C-alpha positions in Angstrom: -0.6 4.8 7.6 -1.0 7.3 4.8 1.2 9.4 2.5 0.6 12.9 1.0 1.6 12.5 -2.7 1.2 16.2 -3.6 5.0 16.6 -4.1 5.4 13.4 -6.1 5.3 12.9 -9.9 4.8 9.9 -12.2 4.9 6.4 -10.9 4.8 5.2 -7.3 6.0 1.8 -6.0 4.5 0.4 -2.8 6.3 -2.6 -1.2 4.6 -4.9 1.3 7.2 -7.0 3.3 5.6 -9.7 5.4 7.5 -11.6 8.1 6.7 -15.1 9.5 3.4 -15.1 11.4 2.1 -17.3 14.2 0.1 -20.4 13.2 -3.4 -19.9 11.6 -2.8 -16.2 10.6 -3.4 -14.6 7.2 -3.0 -11.1 5.8 -4.7 -9.3 2.9 -3.3 -5.9 2.1 -4.5 -3.3 -0.3 -4.0 0.4 -1.3 -6.6 3.1 -0.9 -6.7 6.8 -1.9 -8.4 10.0 -0.8 -8.8 13.6 -1.9 -9.4 14.9 1.6 -7.6 12.4 3.9 -11.1 11.5 5.4 -13.0 9.4 2.8 -11.0 6.5 1.5 -11.7 4.2 -1.5 -9.8 1.3 -2.9 -7.4 1.9 -5.8 -8.5 -0.3 -8.7 -6.1 -3.3 -9.1 -4.0 -2.3 -6.1 -4.5 -5.4 -4.0 -1.6 -7.5 -2.7 -1.8 -11.3 -3.0 -3.2 -12.6 0.3 -0.5 -14.2 2.5 -0.9 -17.2 4.8 1.9 -18.8 6.9 4.8 -17.5 4.9 7.3 -14.6 4.7 7.1 -12.7 1.4 7.8 -9.4 -0.3 5.4 -7.9 -2.9 5.2 -4.7 -4.9 2.4 -2.7 -6.5 3.2 0.0 -9.0 0.6 2.7 -9.6 0.6 5.8 -11.9 -0.1 8.9 -9.8 -1.0 11.0 -12.8 -3.9 8.7 -13.9 -5.2 6.9 -10.9 -4.1 8.1 -7.5 -5.7 10.9 -5.5 -3.6 13.1 -3.2 -3.4 10.7 -0.2 -2.5 7.1 -0.5 -3.0 4.6 2.4 -2.2 1.0 3.1 -5.0 -1.1 4.6 -4.9 -4.7 5.7 -7.2 -7.3 7.0 -5.6 -9.8 9.4 -7.2 -13.1 10.3 -5.9 -14.4 13.6 -3.7 -12.5 16.2 -1.1 -10.5 14.3 1.2 -10.6 11.3 4.5 -8.7 11.1 4.4 -6.4 8.0 6.4 -3.3 6.8 5.1 -1.1 4.0 7.3 1.3 2.0 6.2 3.8 -0.6 8.7 5.1 -3.2 8.0 7.9 -5.6 9.8 10.6 -7.6 9.8 14.2 -6.4 8.3 16.8 -8.8 11.0 18.8 -10.5 11.1 22.5 -9.6 11.8 23.8 -13.1 
């Protein structure tokens, strides 16, 4: 999953909402960015706290003007079978002034 942030301005909030997993499963989510939607690198400091055997909501706030390249993606490493997760990105649209 990735988002084109070209039309956004200022801060971006990314929410990771994790449901209850099956036994023995863990999830480690992070944010990456790219200039060309092909080569991805981790955004410094944009790593969610790893989750094991619990349901939890977490948020990372990033400043698009200083840190983030055009495309932002969520990446996760799952140990075990599967982990229910929803990811939401919220940002402010650039003004057309």
